[in-house]
C-alpha positions in Angstrom: -0.2 0.0 0.1 1.2 3.6 -0.8 2.4 5.5 2.2 3.6 9.1 2.1 4.5 9.9 5.8 3.8 7.6 8.8 0.9 6.0 8.9 -2.0 7.3 11.4 -1.7 3.1 12.8 2.1 3.8 14.0 1.2 7.1 15.5 -1.6 5.3 17.2 0.7 2.6 18.6 3.4 4.6 19.8 0.9 6.4 22.3 0.2 2.9 23.0 3.3 2.4 23.6 3.8 5.4 25.9 0.8 5.2 28.0 1.9 1.9 29.1 5.5 3.0 29.9 4.3 5.9 31.8 4.2 6.4 35.5 1.1 8.8 36.0 2.6 9.2 39.4 5.6 11.5 37.8 2.9 14.0 36.3 -0.2 14.3 39.5 -2.8 16.2 37.3 -3.8 18.7 40.4 -0.4 19.8 40.6 0.5 20.7 36.8 0.0 24.4 36.4 0.3 26.6 33.3 3.5 26.3 32.7 5.8 25.4 29.3 6.2 21.4 28.8 9.7 20.6 29.5 11.6 19.1 26.6 9.7 20.9 23.8 10.7 24.6 23.8 14.0 23.5 21.7 12.6 21.1 19.0 9.4 24.3 18.5 12.0 26.8 18.3 14.0 24.9 15.3 10.8 23.4 13.4 7.5 25.5 14.6 8.6 28.9 15.3 9.0 30.1 12.3 5.4 29.7 12.1 3.7 29.7 14.9 5.5 32.3 16.8 4.3 36.1 18.3 4.8 37.6 14.6 3.7 35.0 12.2 1.0 32.9 14.2 -0.2 31.0 11.4 -3.8 29.6 11.9 -3.6 31.8 15.4 -1.6 29.5 16.7 1.8 31.1 18.8 3.4 28.0 20.2 6.1 29.6 21.6 4.1 31.0 23.9 2.0 28.1 24.6 1.9 27.0 28.1 0.5 24.0 29.1 -3.1 24.2 31.1 -4.6 20.7 31.2 -7.7 21.6 32.9 -8.3 24.0 30.2 -10.3 21.8 27.5 -9.0 24.2 24.7 -5.5 24.5 25.9 -5.4 20.2 25.7 -6.9 19.9 22.4 -4.4 22.3 21.2 -1.7 20.3 22.5 -3.2 17.2 21.3 -3.7 18.9 18.0 0.2 19.0 18.0 1.0 16.1 18.8 -0.9 14.5 16.0 0.3 16.9 13.8 4.1 16.6 14.4 3.5 12.4 15.3 1.7 12.1 11.6 4.3 14.3 9.5 1.9 16.7 8.6 4.3 19.2 10.2 6.1 21.0 9.8 5.2 20.9 5.7 7.0 19.2 3.4 8.7 22.3 1.8 10.4 22.3 5.8 13.3 20.3 6.9 12.2 17.3 8.7 13.3 16.6 11.7 15.7 13.7 13.0 14.1 11.0 14.1 14.7 11.0 17.4 14.3 14.5 18.1 10.7 14.1 17.0 10.3 11.1 19.4 11.8 12.9 22.1 9.3 15.6 21.1 6.0 13.6 21.1 6.8 11.8 23.9 7.4 14.9 26.0 4.2 16.2 24.7 2.3 12.7 25.2 3.2 12.3 29.0 1.5 15.2 30.7 -1.7 14.6 28.3 -1.6 10.8 29.1 -1.3 11.3 32.8 -3.3 14.2 33.2 -6.0 12.1 31.6 -5.3 9.5 33.4 -5.5 10.9 36.7 -8.4 12.3 35.8 -10.4 9.0 34.9 -8.8 7.3 38.4 -10.7 10.4 40.7 -14.1 10.5 38.5 -14.3 8.1 35.4 -14.0 8.6 31.8 -17.6 10.0 31.6 -19.5 12.4 33.5 -23.1 10.9 35.1 -25.4 11.6 32.9 -29.6 11.5 32.3 -31.5 9.0 30.2 -31.8 10.8 26.8 -35.6 10.8 25.8 -35.3 7.8 23.1 -33.8 5.6 25.8 -36.3 7.1 28.5 -39.2 6.0 26.3 -37.6 2.5 25.5 -37.2 1.8 28.6 -41.0 3.3 29.9 -42.2 0.9 27.0 -40.2 -2.2 28.6 -40.9 -1.4 31.8 -44.7 -0.9 31.9 -45.0 -3.4 29.0 -46.6 -1.1 26.3 -44.6 -0.6 23.1 -47.2 1.4 22.0 -46.5 4.1 24.0 -45.6 7.6 22.4 -43.8 10.1 25.0 -40.8 11.5 23.4 -42.1 14.1 21.8 -43.5 15.0 25.2 -39.8 15.3 26.4 -37.4 18.6 25.3 -34.8 18.0 22.9 -32.0 16.4 23.7 -28.5 18.4 23.2 -25.9 16.8 20.6 -22.0 16.7 21.7 -19.5 14.7 20.0 -22.1 14.1 17.5 -24.3 12.2 19.8 -26.6 12.5 22.1 -25.6 10.8 24.9 -23.0 12.9 26.2 -22.8 13.5 29.9 -21.8 17.5 29.9 -24.9 17.7 27.3 -27.4 16.7 29.1 -28.5 18.7 31.7 -31.7 18.4 33.8 -33.3 21.7 34.6 -36.5 22.7 36.3 -38.4 22.6 33.1 -37.5 19.1 31.7 -38.0 17.8 35.0 -41.6 19.3 34.6 -41.4 17.3 31.6 -40.2 14.3 32.6 -43.0 14.4 35.1 -45.7 14.9 32.8 -44.5 12.0 30.5 -44.5 9.9 33.7 -47.7 10.3 34.4 -48.9 10.2 30.8 -48.1 6.9 30.3 -48.6 5.4 33.9 -52.5 6.4 33.1 -52.1 4.8 30.0 -51.4 1.6 31.0 -54.1 1.4 33.9 -57.2 -0.9 33.2 -60.3 1.3 32.5 -62.8 -1.5 32.7 -63.1 -4.8 35.1 -64.1 -7.2 32.7 -61.5 -8.8 30.0 -61.9 -6.2 26.3 -63.9 -8.7 23.8 -61.2 -9.6 21.4 -63.4 -8.7 18.0 -62.6 -9.2 14.3 -64.5 -6.3 12.3 -64.3 -6.1 8.3 -64.5 -3.0 7.1 -65.1 -2.2 3.2 -63.4 0.2 1.1 -67.3 0.8 -0.3 -68.3 1.7 3.1 -65.5 4.5 3.6 -66.7 8.4 3.4 -63.3 9.5 2.0 -63.2 6.8 -0.5 -66.7 7.8 -1.9 -65.7 11.2 -1.4 -63.1 10.3 -4.4 -65.9 8.9 -7.0 -67.0 12.0 -8.6 -64.9 14.7 -6.4 -62.5 15.5 -8.9 -65.0 15.2 -12.3 -62.2 17.6 -14.5 -59.1 15.5 -12.6 -60.1 12.1 -13.5 -56.5 10.8 -12.8 -57.3 11.2 -9.5 -61.1 10.0 -8.8 -61.2 5.9 -7.6 -63.1 3.8 -9.4 -65.4 1.4 -8.0 -65.2 -2.3 -9.7 -67.1 -5.8 -9.0 -63.9 -8.6 -9.1 -62.0 -6.1 -11.8 -65.0 -5.2 -14.0 -65.7 -1.2 -13.7 -68.9 -0.3 -12.5 -69.7 2.7 -14.4 -73.2 3.0 -13.7 -71.9 4.1 -10.1 -70.1 6.7 -11.2 -73.5 7.9 -13.0 -75.2 7.5 -9.8 -77.7 4.9 -11.8 -76.8 2.2 -8.6 -75.5 2.3 -5.5 -72.3 2.5 -3.9 -72.6 -0.9 -2.4 -74.8 -3.9 -2.3 -74.1 -3.9 1.7 -75.3 -6.7 3.8 -78.1 -7.4 1.7 -75.9 -9.5 -0.9 -72.7 -10.8 1.4 -71.5 -12.7 -1.6 -71.3 -9.6 -3.8 -70.2 -7.1 -1.5 -66.9 -9.6 -1.0 -66.4 -8.9 -4.2 -66.7 -5.0 -4.9 -63.8 -3.0 -4.5 -62.4 0.5 -5.1 -59.2 0.8 -7.6 -57.0 3.9 -7.2 -54.3 5.1 -9.8 -52.8 7.8 -7.6 -50.7 7.9 -3.9 -52.4 10.7 -1.8 -51.7 14.1 -1.2 -53.6 17.0 -0.1 -58.1 16.3 -0.7 -57.4 13.2 -2.4 -56.8 11.4 0.5 -58.2 8.0 2.0 -58.4 6.3 5.0 -60.7 3.5 6.6 -62.8 6.3 8.8 -65.2 4.0 9.6 -62.6 2.7 12.4 -60.5 4.3 15.0 -58.8 2.3 17.5 -60.7 1.9 20.5 -57.8 1.5 23.1 -54.1 0.9 22.8 -52.4 -2.5 22.4 -51.7 -5.1 20.0 -54.0 -5.8 17.1 -53.7 -7.5 13.6 -54.4 -5.8 10.5 -55.9 -7.8 6.7 -55.8 -6.4 4.0 -57.6 -7.5 0.6 -55.9 -6.1 -2.2 -55.2 -6.7 -5.8 -53.5 -4.5 -8.8 -55.7 -3.4 -11.4 -54.4 -1.6 -15.1 -56.5 1.4 -16.2 -56.9 2.1 -20.3 -56.7 5.6 -21.3 -60.2 7.4 -22.5 -60.6 7.3 -26.3 -61.3 10.6 -28.3 -64.8 9.7 -29.2 -65.5 9.4 -24.6 -63.5 12.5 -23.8 -65.6 15.3 -22.6 -65.1 18.9 -23.4 -62.8 20.7 -21.8 -60.5 17.8 -21.5 -58.3 18.3 -24.6 -55.5 19.7 -22.5 -55.1 16.4 -20.8 -51.7 14.0 -21.7 -53.8 11.5 -20.4 -57.6 10.4 -19.2 -58.3 7.6 -17.7 -61.1 5.4 -19.0 -63.7 4.8 -16.3 -65.3 2.1 -18.0 -61.9 0.0 -19.1 -60.4 -1.8 -16.2 -58.2 -5.1 -16.2 -56.4 -7.2 -14.2 -52.9 -5.8 -13.3 -49.5 -6.3 -15.0 -47.5 -6.1 -12.3 -47.0 -5.4 -8.3 -47.3 -2.3 -6.3 -45.6 -1.4 -3.4 -48.7 -0.7 -0.7 -47.5 1.7 2.6 -49.2 1.3 5.7 -49.8 4.2 8.3 -51.1 4.7 11.6 -53.0 8.3 11.4 -54.1 10.4 14.2 -55.9 13.3 12.6 -55.1 15.4 11.1 -51.9 14.3 9.2 -49.9 12.6 12.3 -48.7 9.8 10.3 -46.2 6.9 11.6 -45.2 4.0 9.4 -46.6 0.9 10.3 -46.3 -1.9 7.2 -45.4 -2.2 4.0 -46.6 -4.9 1.5 -46.6 -5.8 -2.5 -50.0 -6.0 -3.4 -50.2 -9.1 -5.7 -52.1 -8.8 -9.0 -54.4 -11.9 -8.1 -56.9 -10.3 -5.2 -54.9 -11.4 -1.6 -55.1 -10.9 1.7 -51.6 -9.2 3.5 -51.3 -9.4 7.2 -49.8 -6.7 9.5 -49.1 -7.5 13.4 -48.8 -4.0 15.2 -49.2 -2.3 18.1 -51.7 0.6 18.1 -52.5 4.1 20.2 -55.6 5.0 21.1 -57.3 7.3 18.6 -55.2 6.2 15.6 -57.2 5.4 12.3 -55.8 3.3 9.1 -54.4 5.4 5.7 -53.0 3.9 2.9 -50.9 4.8 0.3 -49.8 3.9 -3.5 -46.3 4.9 -2.7 -45.4 4.0 -6.8 -48.0 5.6 -7.7 -47.7 9.7 -9.3 -48.7 12.5 -6.6 -50.3 15.8 -7.4 -51.6 18.2 -5.0 -55.7 19.4 -6.1 -55.1 21.9 -8.8 -52.0 21.7 -9.8 -53.0 22.6 -13.6 -51.9 20.6 -16.5 -50.5 17.3 -15.2 -50.1 13.3 -16.3 -49.5 10.2 -14.7 -45.9 9.6 -15.2 -46.9 6.1 -15.4 -49.2 6.0 -18.1 -48.3 4.6 -21.9 -50.8 4.5 -24.7 -52.5 1.3 -23.2 -53.2 2.7 -19.8 -51.7 2.9 -16.1 -51.3 0.8 -13.2 -53.5 1.0 -10.4 -54.5 -1.0 -7.0 -58.0 -2.2 -5.7 -58.8 -2.5 -2.0 -61.9 -4.6 -0.8 -61.4 -4.3 2.9 -59.3 -3.8 6.1 -60.0 -6.6 8.5 -58.9 -5.7 12.2 -58.5 -7.8 14.9 -57.8 -7.0 18.3 -57.1 -6.1 20.9 -55.2 -9.1 21.3 -54.5 -9.4 25.3 -52.4 -12.1 26.8 -54.1 -11.3 30.1 -56.8 -8.9 32.0 -55.5 -6.7 33.5 -52.4 -6.1 31.5 -48.7 -6.8 32.8 -48.7 -3.4 32.6 -51.7 -2.5 35.1 -50.8 -6.1 37.2 -47.3 -4.5 37.6 -48.9 -1.4 39.1 -51.5 -2.8 41.6 -51.0 -6.3 41.7 -54.1 -8.6 42.0 -56.0 -5.8 44.0 -59.8 -5.2 43.2 -61.1 -3.2 40.8 -64.5 -1.9 41.4 -66.8 1.2 39.5 -65.5 4.7 40.3 -68.1 6.8 42.6 -65.3 9.3 43.8 -65.6 12.5 41.8 -61.5 13.3 41.7 -61.4 10.3 39.5 -63.0 11.8 36.1 -60.1 9.9 34.0 -61.0 6.6 35.0 -63.8 4.9 34.8 -62.6 1.8 37.7 -60.8 2.7 41.2 -58.5 -0.2 42.6 -59.6 -1.0 46.2 -57.4 -1.5 48.9 -58.8 -2.2 52.4 -55.0 -0.9 53.8 -53.8 1.3 51.8 -50.7 2.3 53.9 -49.2 -1.7 53.8 -50.6 -2.0 49.9 -48.3 1.2 49.2 -45.5 -0.1 50.7 -46.1 -3.3 48.9 -46.6 -2.2 45.4 -43.5 0.8 45.5 -41.8 -2.1 46.6 -42.2 -4.2 43.6 -42.3 -1.4 41.4 -38.9 -0.2 42.4 -37.4 -3.8 42.0 -38.6 -3.4 38.3 -37.8 0.2 37.7 -34.3 0.5 39.4 -31.4 -1.2 37.3 -29.9 -1.9 41.0 -30.5 -4.1 44.1 -32.9 -1.7 46.0 -33.7 -1.5 50.0 -36.2 -0.6 52.3 -34.9 3.1 52.6 -35.7 3.3 48.8 -39.3 2.2 49.6 -39.8 4.8 52.6 -38.5 7.6 50.1 -41.7 7.4 48.0 -44.3 6.2 51.0 -44.6 9.8 52.0 -45.3 11.0 48.7 -48.5 8.2 48.7 -49.4 8.9 52.0 -49.7 12.7 51.4 -52.2 12.4 48.6 -54.0 9.7 50.7 -54.5 12.2 53.2 -56.0 14.7 51.1 -58.5 12.5 50.1 -57.0 11.7 46.6 -58.2 8.0 46.0 -56.0 5.2 46.1 -55.4 4.8 42.1 -54.4 8.7 42.5 -52.3 8.1 45.4 -50.1 5.6 43.6 -49.3 7.5 40.5 -48.0 10.1 42.3 -45.6 7.5 44.0 -44.9 6.0 40.8 -44.2 9.0 39.0 -42.2 9.8 41.6 -40.1 6.5 41.2 -39.5 7.2 37.3 -38.5 11.2 37.4 -35.8 10.2 40.2 -32.3 10.5 39.8 -32.2 6.1 40.2 -34.5 5.9 37.3 -33.5 9.0 35.0 -29.8 8.6 36.1 -27.3 5.9 34.5 -25.4 5.1 38.0 -21.8 4.7 37.5 -19.0 4.6 39.8 -15.3 5.8 39.4 -13.2 2.3 38.7 -14.8 -0.8 37.0 -18.2 -1.2 37.1 -20.3 -3.5 38.9 -22.3 -5.8 37.2 -25.6 -3.8 37.2 -24.0 -1.1 36.1 -22.3 -3.1 33.6 -25.5 -4.8 32.4 -26.9 -0.9 32.1 -24.6 -0.1 30.0 -24.3 -3.0 27.6 -28.5 -2.8 26.8 -28.4 1.0 26.5 -25.7 0.4 24.1 -26.9 -2.7 22.3 -30.5 -1.9 22.6 -31.4 1.5 23.5 -33.2 0.8 26.4 -32.8 -0.4 30.0 -31.7 -4.2 30.7 -33.6 -7.5 30.5 -34.6 -10.2 33.0 -31.8 -12.6 31.8 -29.0 -9.7 32.0 -30.6 -8.6 35.6 -30.3 -12.0 37.1 -26.9 -12.7 35.8 -26.1 -9.3 37.4 -27.2 -10.5 40.3 -25.7 -13.6 40.6 -22.2 -11.5 39.8 -21.7 -13.2 36.5 -22.1 -10.7 34.2 -18.5 -9.6 34.1 -17.0 -13.1 33.3 -15.4 -12.5 29.7 -17.5 -15.7 27.9 -21.2 -14.6 29.9 -20.5 -10.8 28.3 -19.4 -12.5 25.1 -22.4 -14.4 24.7 -24.9 -11.5 26.4 -23.3 -8.9 23.5 -23.9 -12.0 20.8 -27.8 -12.5 22.4 -28.3 -8.8 22.1 -27.3 -8.2 18.6 -29.1 -11.0 17.9 -32.6 -9.7 19.2 -34.9 -8.0 17.3 -34.6 -5.0 19.6 -31.3 -4.3 18.2 -32.9 -2.3 15.8 -33.3 0.2 18.5 -29.5 0.5 18.4 -28.5 0.5 15.0 -31.5 3.1 14.2 -30.1 5.6 17.1 -26.5 4.8 16.2 -26.6 5.6 12.8 -29.3 8.6 13.3 -26.5 10.1 15.0 -23.1 9.0 13.5 -24.4 9.5 10.3 -26.8 12.2 10.9 -29.7 9.7 9.1 -32.4 11.5 11.7 -32.0 14.7 9.7 -33.6 12.9 6.6 -36.6 14.8 6.1 -35.2 18.1 6.9 -35.1 19.6 3.4 -37.6 18.5 0.7 -36.1 18.4 -2.6 -36.7 21.5 -4.8 -39.7 20.7 -6.8 -38.4 23.2 -9.7 -34.6 21.4 -10.0 -35.7 18.3 -8.4 -39.6 17.5 -9.8 -38.8 13.7 -10.2 -37.9 13.4 -6.3 -40.1 16.0 -4.8 -43.4 14.0 -3.6 -41.5 11.0 -3.6 -41.9 9.8 0.0 -41.1 5.4 -0.9 -37.8 6.8 -2.6 -37.6 9.0 1.1 -38.4 6.5 3.0 -36.3 3.6 1.3 -33.3 5.3 1.5 -32.6 5.0 5.0 -34.1 1.9 5.3 -31.2 1.0 3.0 -28.4 2.5 5.4 -29.7 0.7 8.0 -30.2 -2.5 6.5 -26.6 -2.6 5.2 -25.2 -1.6 8.6 -27.3 -4.1 9.8 -25.8 -6.6 7.5 -22.2 -5.8 8.1 -23.5 -6.3 11.9 -25.2 -9.7 11.6 -22.3 -11.2 9.3 -19.0 -9.7 11.1 -18.2 -8.0 7.9 -15.1 -5.8 7.2 -14.8 -2.5 8.1 -13.7 -1.5 4.7 -17.3 -2.3 3.5 -18.1 1.1 4.9 -16.1 2.5 1.9 -16.9 0.1 -0.5 -18.4 -3.6 -0.6 -19.7 -5.7 -3.5 -22.9 -5.4 -2.4 -25.8 -3.3 -1.3 -29.6 -3.6 0.7 -31.8 -2.7 -2.4 -35.6 -2.8 -3.0 -37.2 -2.1 -6.8 -37.4 2.0 -5.5 -33.9 2.4 -5.2 -32.1 -0.4 -8.0 -34.7 2.0 -10.0 -32.8 5.1 -8.2 -29.3 4.0 -8.7 -29.7 2.1 -12.3 -29.4 -1.2 -11.3 -31.2 -4.4 -12.9 -34.8 -4.1 -12.0 -36.8 -6.2 -9.9 -40.2 -5.6 -8.4 -40.7 -5.4 -4.7 -40.7 -3.0 -1.0 -38.9 -5.1 0.7 -35.4 -4.7 1.5 -32.9 -7.4 0.2 -29.3 -7.9 -0.9 -28.2 -7.2 -3.9 -24.6 -8.2 -5.6 -23.7 -4.9 -7.6 -21.9 -5.1 -10.7 -18.3 -4.9 -10.5 -18.0 -1.2 -12.3 -20.8 -0.1 -10.3 -19.7 3.2 -8.2 -22.2 2.2 -5.5 -21.3 0.2 -2.7 -20.6 1.0 0.5 -21.7 4.2 2.4 -21.1 7.6 0.8 -23.0 6.5 -2.4 -26.2 5.6 -0.4 -29.0 8.2 -1.0 -29.2 8.8 2.7 -26.0 9.9 3.1 -25.9 12.1 -0.1 -29.0 13.5 1.1 -27.8 14.7 4.4 -24.6 15.6 3.3 -26.8 18.2 1.2 -29.7 20.4 1.0 -33.2 19.9 -1.3 -31.3 22.4 -4.1 -27.8 22.2 -4.2 -25.1 20.1 -2.9 -21.5 21.3 -1.5 -18.3 19.9 -1.7 -17.3 21.5 1.0 -20.3 19.8 3.2 -19.7 16.7 2.2 -15.8 16.5 2.3 -16.0 17.7 5.6 -18.5 15.0 6.3 -16.4 12.4 5.0 -13.5 13.6 7.0 -15.4 13.7 10.2 -17.3 10.7 10.1 -15.7 8.2 8.0 -11.8 9.3 8.6 -12.6 10.3 12.3 -10.7 13.5 11.4 -12.9 16.8 11.4 -11.4 19.8 9.8 -11.0 22.9 12.4 -14.7 25.2 12.3 -14.0 28.0 9.7 -12.8 31.2 11.1 -15.3 33.8 12.5 -17.2 35.5 9.4 -16.1 33.4 6.8 -18.5 34.2 3.9 -20.0 30.5 2.8 -19.5 29.4 -0.3 -23.1 28.4 -2.2 -23.6 26.6 -5.3 -25.1 28.9 -8.3 -28.3 26.9 -9.2 -28.4 29.4 -12.4 -26.0 27.8 -13.9 -23.2 30.2 -14.7 -20.6 29.2 -12.4 -19.7 25.2 -11.4 -18.8 25.1 -7.2 -15.4 24.1 -8.3 -14.9 27.2 -10.0 -16.1 29.1 -6.7 -14.2 27.4 -4.3 -10.9 27.5 -6.2 -11.3 31.6 -6.2 -12.0 30.9 -2.4 -9.0 29.2 -1.8 -7.0 31.6 -2.9 -7.4 33.2 0.3 -4.7 32.3 2.4 -6.4 31.8 5.6 -9.1 29.2 3.6 -6.8 27.0 1.5 -4.9 25.4 4.0 -8.2 23.8 5.6 -9.7 23.7 2.0 -6.5 21.0 1.1 -8.4 18.3 3.0 -11.9 19.3 2.7 -12.7 19.6 -0.8 -11.4 16.6 -2.4 -13.9 13.9 -0.8 -15.9 16.4 -1.6 -15.1 16.8 -5.2 -15.0 13.1 -5.6 -19.0 12.7 -4.9 -20.2 15.9 -7.0 -21.0 12.7 -9.4 -24.1 12.6 -7.0 -27.0 15.2 -6.7 -29.1 16.1 -3.7 -30.5 13.1 -3.7 -28.1 10.4 -4.7 -29.1 10.0 -8.3 -26.0 10.3 -10.6 -25.0 13.3 -12.7 -23.3 14.4 -15.9 -24.1 17.7 -15.6 -25.7 20.1 -12.8 -29.2 21.2 -12.6 -30.0 24.8 -13.5 -33.1 27.1 -13.9 -32.0 30.0 -16.0 -33.2 30.0 -19.2 -29.6 30.7 -20.8 -28.8 27.3 -19.7 -28.4 24.6 -22.3 -32.0 22.5 -23.5 -34.6 21.8 -20.7 -35.0 17.7 -19.7 -37.2 15.8 -21.4 -39.4 14.4 -19.0 -42.6 14.0 -16.4 -41.9 14.9 -12.3 -43.5 12.5 -9.9 -46.1 15.0 -9.2 -47.1 14.9 -13.0 -45.9 17.8 -14.3 -43.3 18.9 -16.4 -40.2 18.6 -15.5 -38.7 22.5 -15.4 -35.0 22.1 -14.7 -32.4 22.6 -17.6 -28.5 21.1 -17.9 -26.2 24.0 -17.2 -22.4 22.8 -16.9 -20.7 18.9 -16.9 -19.8 18.1 -13.4 -16.3 17.1 -12.9 -16.0 15.0 -10.2 -11.3 14.5 -10.3 -9.3 15.8 -7.2 -6.2 15.7 -5.8 -5.7 14.7 -2.2 -4.1 16.5 0.3 -0.9 14.5 0.5 -0.6 14.9 -3.9 -2.9 11.7 -4.7 -4.9 12.4 -7.8 -8.7 10.5 -8.5 -10.6 10.6 -11.2 -13.8 9.6 -9.8 -15.1 8.6 -6.7 -14.2 5.1 -7.4 -10.8 5.9 -7.7 -11.5 7.9 -4.0 -12.6 4.9 -2.8 -9.3 3.3 -3.7 -7.3 5.6 -1.9 -9.8 5.6 1.5 -9.5 1.4 1.5 -5.3 2.2 1.9 -5.9 2.6 5.3 -8.5 -0.2 6.5 -7.2 0.2 10.0 -7.8 4.5 10.0 -11.7 3.5 9.2 -12.0 1.3 11.7 -10.5 3.0 14.0 -12.7 5.7 13.2 -15.9 3.2 14.0 -14.6 1.8 16.8 -14.3 5.6 18.2 -17.8 6.5 17.0 -18.8 3.2 18.6 -17.5 4.2 22.1 -18.9 7.3 22.1 -22.1 6.4 21.5 -21.6 3.2 24.4 -20.0 5.0 26.9 -21.2 8.4 26.9 -17.5 10.4 26.9 -15.6 10.9 23.8 -12.4 9.0 22.8 -9.6 11.2 25.0 -6.0 11.3 24.2 -5.5 8.6 27.3 -7.7 6.0 25.7 -6.1 6.0 22.2 -4.0 2.6 23.5 -7.1 0.9 24.7 -8.8 1.6 21.2 -5.6 0.2 19.1 -5.8 -2.9 21.5 -8.9 -3.5 20.0 -7.8 -2.8 16.3 -5.2 -5.4 17.1 -7.4 -8.0 18.0 -9.4 -7.5 15.3 -7.0 -6.8 12.5 -6.5 -10.4 10.9 -10.7 -10.6 10.6 -10.4 -7.7 8.8 -11.7 -5.5 11.4 -14.9 -7.3 11.2 -17.5 -5.2 12.7 -19.2 -7.6 14.7 -15.8 -8.4 16.4 -15.2 -4.3 17.3 -18.2 -4.3 19.3 -17.5 -7.4 21.1 -14.1 -6.4 21.8 -15.2 -2.8 22.5 -17.3 -4.7 25.2 -14.3 -6.5 26.4 -12.3 -3.6 26.8 -11.5 -1.2 29.8 -12.9 2.2 28.0 -16.2 -0.3 28.5 -16.1 -2.1 31.9 -14.8 0.9 33.7 -16.8 4.8 34.6 
């Protein structure tokens, strides 16, 4: 492999040797005052002062006056940067004389020793990580598991969590103010009330069929758009159009009077939903939160075009009009997305399936919240807003266009394992229920009966605390909360309200909201919590708690087995989602919709927008599941795709909405994270792409070498969407400014390598522009049915030159350059995992532990699962 200077791996190994050989007592952190570092002055004078003295002060750095102040975070970070720049060979610059190896080694040791000593002393005294509270996702997951209520939605009741070092798990950033305490109290109170039984008898599990022909939202679209028939629903019997219903010569449905015919009735849709063209099963509203089975009877259809003699006056401007008399069997499957909706427009995806050509029943097993209804969307079909003017169905041909028929939705539920539910029994055990006759119990039709309230309160609190706390509880814990219950009872409030007050206090106490970790080695209970919040983003389950109670979890073989068990659990999706949301910024996917003028082919395409992050999550899950080498992050010979993404990437097509592993052609530019649609979207905005933003993102998130922030008042270089100048031309001018050139030498090349990808990750050879003086307009139809409005501008140039002089012609060569240092890719991934897992940044003194993890996984190509396993076994993870 080509190496133009000492690799980062050698540098990190040198740090590890310093760490092993250093006696921390020689540098007692508390005794270090602001003073020059011994053994550095001569080296700085000879090799650094020419650029970094009081006169030149390049990069705003005067090394001749720089003291060592380890308690000052900025000062400490500056010395770390000095060490990294010198030991990597980046400084002094190539044009300057290189220091002798012995001199460089002496200088780097003189810098590293006090840095290591200070962090080691602090870790021994305080631990690496600051005690922190649960972030709002962890809190929601912990409540769901504790109360046996997977459907609970309380995250949005809590304030947004602050982010530090890219993650929302850093103790120094997760403050707890009185405002946040009030919001946690509200969320806990709400969650408890949701799981309390509201009736004495077990609710009946019913099976109810809701016919599409009976739904008012379907019916209203039969004739709502008489001048926009592309949006209409078409009544069919089997697959034969019933035009007489459109003409109001027959009823919409035969109803219950003719059950056999009713089963064959359906509505066919030929557009996806948008604004007033919206359909849901309005006759069904979730009566109570819980688990349900939803069954949909669907099929695909084909709708022919109107013949000239059938076209009504005024329709001549249309490019394609469906013939409401001409419906036949479908020609392919169609993806359907199902949402649970809280009116109006509060949607969450609960499932997807492919409607088949023949009528087929598709079943979803889901958790629903009281008050929700069920909405469907045909996400491959076009979407156009009402009154959008000239539009056509982009999937239409001279022979017609596709559609989907819906016969009915069948709802089975609520599906209960027991009554009262496990959540209710956690709170009140087997205490009997009675009809409420207390004026203070407006929210509850039932009261909980206690003949000895104080005794029952203590017993219930004791049991609840044992389940809620992630450590052994004591009688003192019970006595801490018992007065809360007694005070409410003395005020004359009912028993159920008194207990809710006590339980709420527990759920907002530091022992539940906070992670209890003491300096030094974690005890088994703290280790169980750290492991579970790492790999499942929730509190430890019964098996972890039992191993912790038995004192067995710290045993290496047991810890490895539990690591694999948690990774193999369906709940590991909560780890993958949360980790990628922050490492790769997937949480920002919906932040900027594609511009409707420049990117009308993406605008409103929910299937593409939803599939993009699903691809990335499925890809990372595959890396973990198969323990694939870390190099796959940059380039892989496979991708996790569905039909929409395969089409988007110009790969061989197949049908289906489900993600699957797809081998990539040898010459494909896809493979790895960098060329996935989600990554290319979160590193752009809806209008343009910026090599600066993408380049900085790659340096930070993939290589672990974040660039310095720009100097104050540095102007932002915005791409010219009029097509007059390319972003490369603008950056060439920007780099003429001396203060900008140094950083952009590293930032811009990775960004240029991705210039062949637009704001949604589609391939491009030319930029898109809005100006009339650009090249010819693109011919085609937008997703919403209008003509595409963008014009082609200047050609894309995806060539670049790395900071070390290596040149690449496209993203393929750029990937090969990145793969020359696989260790750095693995080092960065391990560091990212360590920050997420421990809630603390990787410090200078932690580098030796990181190198140890790399050494133990090198033979297997730094397998992603192996990195997780070794991190969990490391001192970084096992100590606070």
